[in-house]
C-alpha positions in Angstrom: 153.9 130.6 67.3 155.0 134.3 67.0 159.1 134.4 66.3 161.7 135.1 68.9 161.4 139.0 68.1 164.3 139.7 70.8 167.0 142.0 68.9 171.0 139.8 69.4 173.1 142.1 68.3 176.7 143.0 68.1 178.5 146.1 69.3 178.6 147.9 66.2 175.1 147.5 65.0 174.1 150.8 65.9 177.4 152.8 65.2 177.5 154.8 61.5 174.7 153.6 58.8 176.2 150.8 55.9 176.4 152.2 52.5 174.2 149.6 50.3 176.3 147.8 48.5 175.2 146.8 44.8 175.5 143.4 43.6 178.7 142.2 42.3 176.9 141.1 39.2 174.8 143.9 38.5 176.0 147.9 37.8 175.7 150.4 40.4 172.7 152.0 38.7 170.8 149.9 35.5 168.8 151.9 32.8 165.7 151.4 31.5 165.1 150.5 27.4 162.1 149.9 26.3 160.6 150.5 22.0 157.0 149.9 20.8 156.3 148.3 24.1 152.5 146.5 23.7 150.3 143.6 26.4 147.4 142.0 25.8 145.7 139.4 28.1 143.6 138.0 25.1 141.5 140.1 23.3 142.2 143.0 26.1 144.6 145.5 24.8 146.7 146.7 27.8 149.5 148.7 26.5 150.3 150.0 22.9 153.3 151.0 21.5 155.0 152.5 24.3 158.8 154.1 24.3 161.0 154.6 27.4 164.4 155.6 28.4 165.6 156.2 31.6 169.3 156.7 32.7 170.6 155.1 35.6 169.7 156.6 38.9 167.2 158.6 37.5 163.8 158.5 38.7 160.7 158.7 36.3 157.2 158.5 38.1 154.3 156.8 35.7 150.6 158.5 35.9 147.7 157.9 34.2 144.2 156.8 34.5 143.2 154.0 37.0 142.9 150.4 34.6 145.6 151.4 31.8 148.0 149.4 32.4 150.3 151.5 34.7 150.7 148.5 36.8 151.2 145.7 33.7 154.3 148.0 32.9 156.0 147.9 35.8 155.5 144.1 35.5 157.2 144.2 32.1 159.9 145.6 33.1 160.2 143.4 36.4 160.4 140.3 34.4 157.6 139.0 35.8 155.6 139.1 32.8 157.1 139.1 28.6 155.7 141.8 26.5 153.6 140.4 23.5 155.6 143.0 21.5 158.7 145.3 21.1 161.5 145.1 23.6 162.6 145.8 27.4 165.7 145.6 28.8 167.1 146.1 32.3 170.4 147.5 32.7 171.1 145.7 28.6 169.3 142.7 30.1 166.0 141.5 27.7 166.0 138.2 29.3 162.7 137.7 32.1 165.1 136.5 34.5 168.0 139.1 34.1 165.4 142.0 34.3 164.1 140.3 37.8 167.7 140.3 38.7 168.2 143.4 38.5 164.9 144.7 39.9 163.5 144.7 43.3 159.3 145.4 43.6 157.4 147.1 46.2 153.8 146.5 45.6 151.4 149.2 47.2 150.7 147.1 50.3 153.3 146.6 52.4 152.8 142.7 52.8 154.7 143.0 56.0 154.8 138.9 57.3 152.8 139.1 60.6 154.6 136.8 62.6 157.7 138.5 62.0 159.1 141.7 63.9 159.9 144.7 61.6 163.5 144.0 62.4 163.0 140.2 60.8 160.1 141.7 57.9 163.1 144.4 56.4 166.0 141.5 57.0 164.0 139.0 55.2 165.4 140.6 51.9 168.8 139.6 53.1 167.4 135.5 54.1 166.2 135.5 50.9 169.8 135.7 49.4 170.9 133.2 51.7 172.7 135.1 54.4 172.4 134.1 57.5 169.3 135.6 60.5 171.8 137.1 62.5 174.2 139.0 60.1 171.0 140.1 58.1 169.9 141.1 61.4 172.7 143.4 61.8 172.9 145.1 58.3 168.7 145.6 58.6 169.3 146.7 62.7 171.8 149.3 61.6 169.2 151.2 59.3 166.3 150.8 61.5 167.2 155.1 63.3 167.4 156.2 60.0 164.6 154.9 58.4 162.8 156.5 61.9 162.4 152.9 63.1 164.8 152.9 66.4 163.1 151.3 68.6 160.5 149.6 67.1 163.1 146.6 65.5 161.0 144.3 67.9 158.0 145.4 67.5 155.1 143.3 65.3 153.6 145.2 62.1 149.8 144.9 64.0 151.8 147.1 66.4 153.5 149.7 63.7 151.4 152.5 62.3 150.4 152.8 58.3 153.7 155.2 57.7 156.3 153.2 60.0 154.6 150.0 58.1 155.5 151.6 54.7 159.1 152.2 55.5 159.8 149.0 57.2 158.6 147.4 53.5 161.1 150.2 51.3 163.6 149.1 54.3 163.1 145.6 53.3 162.9 146.4 49.1 166.3 148.5 49.6 168.3 146.0 51.2 168.2 143.7 48.2 170.7 145.5 46.8 168.7 145.7 43.3 170.1 149.4 40.9 166.2 149.3 40.2 163.3 150.0 42.0 160.2 149.2 41.4 157.4 150.7 43.2 153.3 150.6 42.8 151.7 152.9 44.5 153.6 152.4 47.3 151.5 154.9 49.4 148.7 154.3 47.9 147.0 152.8 50.9 147.6 156.2 53.5 145.9 159.2 55.0 146.5 162.3 53.0 148.5 163.8 55.9 150.8 160.5 56.4 151.1 160.4 52.8 152.3 163.5 52.2 154.9 162.7 55.2 156.7 159.5 53.6 156.7 161.0 50.4 159.4 164.0 52.2 160.0 161.0 53.8 161.4 159.3 50.4 162.7 162.5 48.5 165.4 162.7 51.6 166.1 158.2 51.2 166.2 158.6 47.7 168.9 161.4 47.8 171.1 159.4 50.3 171.0 156.4 48.9 170.2 156.7 44.5 168.7 154.2 42.9 167.2 154.0 39.2 163.8 154.4 40.4 159.9 153.5 38.4 156.8 154.9 40.3 153.6 153.9 39.3 151.1 156.7 41.3 147.5 158.6 40.6 148.7 161.5 42.1 149.8 164.2 39.7 151.5 166.1 43.3 153.6 162.9 44.0 155.2 161.8 40.7 156.4 165.7 40.4 157.8 165.9 43.7 159.5 162.3 43.7 160.6 162.2 40.3 162.7 163.9 38.1 160.6 163.1 34.7 156.2 161.8 34.4 155.2 160.3 31.6 151.8 160.3 31.0 149.9 157.9 30.0 146.6 157.2 27.8 143.7 155.4 29.0 143.5 151.6 27.6 145.4 150.8 25.8 147.9 153.0 27.5 150.1 154.7 25.4 152.5 157.4 26.9 151.1 161.1 26.0 153.1 163.2 26.9 156.9 163.3 29.4 157.5 166.5 31.7 160.7 166.9 33.4 160.0 167.9 36.6 160.3 171.7 38.1 164.5 172.2 38.6 165.4 172.8 41.1 163.1 171.0 43.5 163.1 172.3 47.4 164.0 169.4 49.9 160.8 170.6 51.7 158.0 169.1 50.4 155.5 172.1 51.5 157.9 174.8 49.3 158.2 172.7 46.8 154.8 172.1 45.5 153.8 175.5 46.6 156.6 176.5 44.7 154.3 178.9 41.4 156.8 176.5 38.6 155.6 173.4 40.6 152.2 174.0 40.8 152.6 175.2 36.6 153.9 172.1 35.7 151.1 170.3 38.2 148.6 172.3 35.7 150.1 171.4 32.5 150.2 167.0 33.7 146.9 167.4 34.6 145.9 168.8 31.3 147.8 166.2 29.3 145.9 163.9 32.0 142.2 165.1 30.8 143.1 164.8 27.6 143.9 160.5 28.0 141.7 159.9 29.2 138.8 160.4 26.8 
């Protein structure tokens, strides 16, 4: 049975966008430190000696060949797995439970519940933390216009476009209030036009609400546009073969940014490093 999707909110729900508070047990932004990180699945070695350092509220892109271990690295960061070798800490916490408490994980698929409305899917992160249904809906609804979703609060996921579904999923991730966002190919399932639109949208969203972000993507251009720094991984077992800063300054307009000569040069350098690491 489909859940009631009527939006019954108080008069302040559609006022100015609320600032999302960080959880009291975590800092405003959580840095990331990994040293000598390695991981194996039985005899299959996936990661080999990965070192990462990320300042709070910085954005790091991870790019590498398919199957090299990017998603496994993201799972290690989030405390969903423990490394076979090396150390890793998020916001100073090395314990996997504490790392998980500091991270919000967004997989490639939006994983929206088909029997929930868009609003209730977005509010799910708050409900999982024990917030009441009405309060969770109010907090989520206050952000719908900012996320380009005004008027679709009561829509079922099947009634939304792919880009809108991803915005609902990202809103749910942000509402979890975690200082580190782990994004695993969030736009990989979208067509090229929608993907470019979503990249521009996400860049604006992160300017408005900065978080520490680790983004896994196959798209070098996407990584350079959205991230402060891009780590190029080799073929399995993955190691970092190059780290490149994004061109600075980056134009807010995506089309202007990706056609800038400095951006084009950085993209070519990243592709050369990717090809070297794939051999």
